RODO-2510 file (C-alpha; in nm, 4 decimals, decimal comma):
residues 258
     n   res          X          Y          Z
     1     x    14,9999     1,6752    31,3013
     2     x    14,6867     1,7985    31,4796
     3     x    14,5088     2,1251    31,4093
     4     x    14,1895     2,2722    31,5502
     5     x    14,0071     2,5693    31,4020
     6     x    13,7270     2,7673    31,5682
     7     x    13,6493     2,4856    31,8128
     8     x    13,3443     2,5464    32,0281
     9     x    13,1705     2,3276    32,2846
    10     x    12,8239     2,3717    32,4335
    11     x    12,7063     2,1573    32,7233
    12     x    12,3565     2,1924    32,8631
    13     x    12,3097     2,5169    32,6799
    14     x    12,6255     2,6653    32,8294
    15     x    12,9136     2,7723    32,6032
    16     x    13,2227     2,6028    32,7540
    17     x    13,4655     2,6739    32,4671
    18     x    13,4369     2,9383    32,1998
    19     x    13,6357     2,9771    31,8779
    20     x    13,9564     2,8093    31,9985
    21     x    14,2421     2,7576    31,7509
    22     x    14,5063     2,5003    31,8423
    23     x    14,7946     2,3182    31,6736
    24     x    15,0224     2,0344    31,7829
    25     x    15,3442     1,9474    31,5976
    26     x    15,5343     1,6187    31,6035
    27     x    15,7531     1,5818    31,9126
    28     x    15,6069     1,8830    32,0903
    29     x    15,5238     1,9233    32,4608
    30     x    15,2382     2,1678    32,5145
    31     x    15,1029     2,2915    32,8468
    32     x    14,7412     2,4115    32,8741
    33     x    14,6906     2,6610    33,1578
    34     x    14,3890     2,8464    33,2888
    35     x    14,1821     2,9110    33,5998
    36     x    13,9499     2,6387    33,7276
    37     x    13,6430     2,6137    33,5096
    38     x    13,8111     2,7769    33,2106
    39     x    13,7505     2,4766    32,9837
    40     x    14,0888     2,3030    32,9857
    41     x    13,9539     1,9492    33,0313
    42     x    13,6793     2,0099    32,7763
    43     x    13,9439     2,1268    32,5295
    44     x    14,1488     1,8090    32,5756
    45     x    13,8431     1,5927    32,5205
    46     x    13,7580     1,7840    32,2026
    47     x    14,1139     1,7727    32,0661
    48     x    14,1527     1,4015    32,1400
    49     x    13,8193     1,3104    31,9818
    50     x    13,6822     1,1446    32,2941
    51     x    13,4119     1,4130    32,3274
    52     x    13,3759     1,5889    31,9894
    53     x    13,3283     1,9624    31,9718
    54     x    12,9913     2,1045    31,8609
    55     x    13,1558     2,3695    31,6449
    56     x    13,4689     2,4024    31,4331
    57     x    13,7026     2,1360    31,2961
    58     x    13,9824     1,9167    31,4296
    59     x    14,2153     1,7450    31,1831
    60     x    14,4720     1,4730    31,2456
    61     x    14,7267     1,4302    30,9675
    62     x    14,4980     1,6388    30,7490
    63     x    14,1931     1,4176    30,8042
    64     x    13,8823     1,5129    30,9978
    65     x    13,9502     1,3610    31,3391
    66     x    13,5905     1,2908    31,4288
    67     x    13,5061     1,1287    31,0950
    68     x    13,8196     0,9104    31,0995
    69     x    13,8305     0,8487    31,4760
    70     x    13,7953     0,4704    31,4579
    71     x    14,0864     0,4656    31,2156
    72     x    14,3248     0,6810    31,4203
    73     x    14,2196     0,6347    31,7834
    74     x    14,4947     0,3777    31,8465
    75     x    14,7447     0,6563    31,7817
    76     x    14,5918     0,8758    32,0531
    77     x    14,6428     0,8282    32,4270
    78     x    14,4358     0,9961    32,6977
    79     x    14,5170     1,0068    33,0704
    80     x    14,2229     1,1415    33,2779
    81     x    14,2572     1,3304    33,6049
    82     x    14,1581     1,0368    33,8223
    83     x    14,3596     0,7155    33,8516
    84     x    14,2169     0,4414    33,6289
    85     x    14,4292     0,1434    33,7284
    86     x    14,3431    -0,1212    33,9927
    87     x    14,5450    -0,0439    34,3056
    88     x    14,5584    -0,4037    34,4318
    89     x    14,7726    -0,5241    34,1382
    90     x    15,1454    -0,4843    34,0844
    91     x    15,2807    -0,2482    33,8242
    92     x    15,3754    -0,5276    33,5809
    93     x    15,0386    -0,7029    33,6197
    94     x    14,8462    -0,3798    33,5560
    95     x    15,0423    -0,3159    33,2390
    96     x    15,0281    -0,6824    33,1408
    97     x    14,6492    -0,6956    33,1644
    98     x    14,6209    -0,3636    32,9831
    99     x    14,8400    -0,5049    32,7044
   100     x    14,6146    -0,8103    32,6732
   101     x    14,3083    -0,5876    32,6355
   102     x    14,4573    -0,3256    32,4071
   103     x    14,6959    -0,5319    32,1959
   104     x    14,4838    -0,8306    32,0989
   105     x    14,6486    -0,8520    31,7549
   106     x    15,0005    -0,8538    31,9033
   107     x    15,1683    -1,1798    32,0031
   108     x    15,2491    -1,2581    32,3671
   109     x    15,6232    -1,1995    32,3288
   110     x    15,5754    -0,8547    32,1778
   111     x    15,3269    -0,7614    32,4488
   112     x    15,5870    -0,8543    32,7076
   113     x    15,8499    -0,6433    32,5317
   114     x    15,6144    -0,3463    32,5238
   115     x    15,5403    -0,3804    32,8949
   116     x    15,9134    -0,3988    32,9719
   117     x    15,9868    -0,1015    32,7469
   118     x    15,7099     0,1054    32,9056
   119     x    15,8270     0,0260    33,2605
   120     x    16,1812     0,1263    33,1652
   121     x    16,0681     0,4456    32,9896
   122     x    15,8775     0,5563    33,3000
   123     x    16,1574     0,4732    33,5429
   124     x    15,9546     0,2093    33,7268
   125     x    16,1980    -0,0811    33,6921
   126     x    16,2613    -0,1100    34,0669
   127     x    15,8877    -0,0889    34,1388
   128     x    15,7546    -0,3343    33,8819
   129     x    15,6588    -0,6017    34,1417
   130     x    15,5121    -0,3478    34,3869
   131     x    15,1369    -0,3056    34,4245
   132     x    15,0021     0,0200    34,2871
   133     x    14,8509     0,0996    34,6288
   134     x    15,2050     0,1063    34,7718
   135     x    15,3416     0,3525    34,5180
   136     x    15,3907     0,7241    34,5670
   137     x    15,1480     0,9639    34,3998
   138     x    15,3925     1,0377    34,1227
   139     x    15,4593     0,6690    34,0587
   140     x    15,0863     0,5948    34,0375
   141     x    15,0501     0,8704    33,7785
   142     x    15,3333     0,7079    33,5807
   143     x    15,1476     0,3774    33,5792
   144     x    14,8365     0,5520    33,4447
   145     x    15,0499     0,7103    33,1756
   146     x    15,2083     0,3718    33,1058
   147     x    14,8736     0,2125    33,0218
   148     x    14,8356     0,4687    32,7422
   149     x    15,1928     0,4225    32,6205
   150     x    15,1504     0,0529    32,5440
   151     x    15,0025     0,1432    32,2043
   152     x    15,2973     0,3709    32,1282
   153     x    15,0587     0,6613    32,0643
   154     x    15,1792     0,9421    31,8423
   155     x    15,0058     1,1933    32,0657
   156     x    14,9270     1,1743    32,4374
   157     x    14,6779     1,3953    32,6205
   158     x    14,7076     1,4149    33,0003
   159     x    14,4538     1,6017    33,2127
   160     x    14,6053     1,7467    33,5321
   161     x    14,8529     1,4599    33,5732
   162     x    15,0624     1,6553    33,8261
   163     x    14,7699     1,7670    34,0435
   164     x    14,8325     1,6943    34,4105
   165     x    15,1986     1,6044    34,3643
   166     x    15,4736     1,7668    34,5663
   167     x    15,7164     1,9898    34,3685
   168     x    15,9809     1,7203    34,3250
   169     x    15,7319     1,4647    34,1917
   170     x    15,5694     1,7240    33,9670
   171     x    15,9072     1,8127    33,8195
   172     x    15,9977     1,4481    33,7694
   173     x    15,6720     1,3666    33,5854
   174     x    15,7014     1,6757    33,3680
   175     x    16,0577     1,5739    33,2806
   176     x    15,9184     1,2361    33,1774
   177     x    15,6786     1,4090    32,9382
   178     x    15,9711     1,6179    32,8087
   179     x    16,1699     1,3001    32,7330
   180     x    15,8676     1,1513    32,5561
   181     x    15,8406     1,4585    32,3350
   182     x    16,2140     1,4540    32,2669
   183     x    16,1672     1,0912    32,1587
   184     x    15,9153     1,1906    31,8939
   185     x    15,5762     1,1685    32,0681
   186     x    15,3557     1,4730    32,1023
   187     x    15,2254     1,5447    32,4535
   188     x    14,9521     1,7908    32,5580
   189     x    14,9145     1,8451    32,9335
   190     x    14,6708     2,0546    33,1353
   191     x    14,8248     2,1925    33,4536
   192     x    14,7962     2,4521    33,7264
   193     x    15,1599     2,4118    33,8304
   194     x    15,3846     2,7001    33,7279
   195     x    15,7258     2,5760    33,8426
   196     x    15,8244     2,3664    33,5375
   197     x    15,6837     2,5703    33,2510
   198     x    16,0270     2,6210    33,0902
   199     x    16,0236     2,2498    32,9984
   200     x    15,7328     2,3010    32,7571
   201     x    15,7686     2,4007    32,3946
   202     x    15,4513     2,6083    32,3987
   203     x    15,1877     2,7167    32,6477
   204     x    14,8197     2,7705    32,5795
   205     x    14,6321     2,9915    32,8254
   206     x    14,2531     2,9514    32,8345
   207     x    14,0232     3,1960    33,0131
   208     x    13,6464     3,1412    33,0261
   209     x    13,6583     2,9149    32,7225
   210     x    13,8655     3,1473    32,5046
   211     x    14,2265     3,1329    32,3980
   212     x    14,4196     3,4183    32,5563
   213     x    14,7728     3,3088    32,4565
   214     x    14,9443     3,0289    32,2684
   215     x    15,3186     3,0581    32,2308
   216     x    15,6588     2,9843    32,3861
   217     x    15,6996     2,9998    32,7644
   218     x    15,9555     3,2801    32,7422
   219     x    15,6996     3,4920    32,5585
   220     x    15,4208     3,4524    32,8133
   221     x    15,5518     3,6894    33,0811
   222     x    15,6096     3,9852    32,8499
   223     x    15,2805     3,9136    32,6714
   224     x    15,0862     3,9372    32,9983
   225     x    15,3193     4,2060    33,1359
   226     x    15,4106     4,0112    33,4490
   227     x    15,7456     3,9187    33,6037
   228     x    15,6347     3,5779    33,7289
   229     x    15,4217     3,2998    33,5768
   230     x    15,2146     3,2823    33,8961
   231     x    15,0812     3,6339    33,8302
   232     x    14,9243     3,5431    33,4963
   233     x    14,5896     3,4372    33,6454
   234     x    14,5503     3,7629    33,8358
   235     x    14,6362     3,9487    33,5180
   236     x    14,3595     3,7630    33,3321
   237     x    14,1068     3,9155    33,5722
   238     x    14,2011     4,2657    33,4561
   239     x    14,0154     4,2341    33,1221
   240     x    13,7154     4,0388    32,9878
   241     x    13,7940     3,7039    32,8235
   242     x    13,6849     3,8305    32,4835
   243     x    13,9415     4,1119    32,5047
   244     x    14,2207     3,8639    32,5715
   245     x    14,0984     3,6522    32,2822
   246     x    14,0930     3,9484    32,0450
   247     x    14,4371     4,0570    32,1584
   248     x    14,5750     3,7115    32,0858
   249     x    14,4189     3,7043    31,7395
   250     x    14,6065     4,0241    31,6555
   251     x    14,9383     3,9057    31,8003
   252     x    15,2328     3,7503    31,6171
   253     x    15,1697     3,4216    31,8005
   254     x    14,8315     3,3644    31,6335
   255     x    14,9904     3,2775    31,2984
   256     x    15,1239     2,9524    31,4422
   257     x    14,7766     2,8122    31,4968
   258     x    14,6114     2,9207    31,1739
***
């Protein structure tokens, strides 16, 4: 569905990403991990087409994503780290206004159905008439996700959507992404949270702009020779980023992104 080859990003003369390979299949939930400043957010922006990479290629259904972006952007959703919805409005009004803006070619009845379907999908039925400012952190994140779901995107990118949430809310939101993927959408999420990684199909680990691992969650611990996901970051410090990148390129996992 989406494939990136040798993606590199330079900003202000600084190399943020270097030679990153990435692939997303239909109905797949992918987690992108890495220390702060490793380039996770930059990677999501490059893969989604909202800030094109300086180097390499990204294809969507076999077409160059950047060249065909206007054609395919309605199929791509992007949820940034910060909340983007007005907190003074109720859930249904936020989604209703978003539907008016994003679905101009869709009739009023269909817009209403999409709003109702999105509210139900995100488990916000009992909160639909509540102001966003009165919602819990996890519920506010769901509303932000809901704005992007109105278009029924084929692929959704979410940048640190579980940041600041307590463990129960983090788990609940990750389970929502899992259900979306099981329903056929592809979801790519950046996260620092290690407690729900078994829900993902694959994990990508980025260190200093390089890909250190991209494979199934149950392969990550033996790959990094740790007994707990939380020890992966400390393990990354034991070798230069380029060494981790080279090791990945020689591993069996690399074939899945080529």
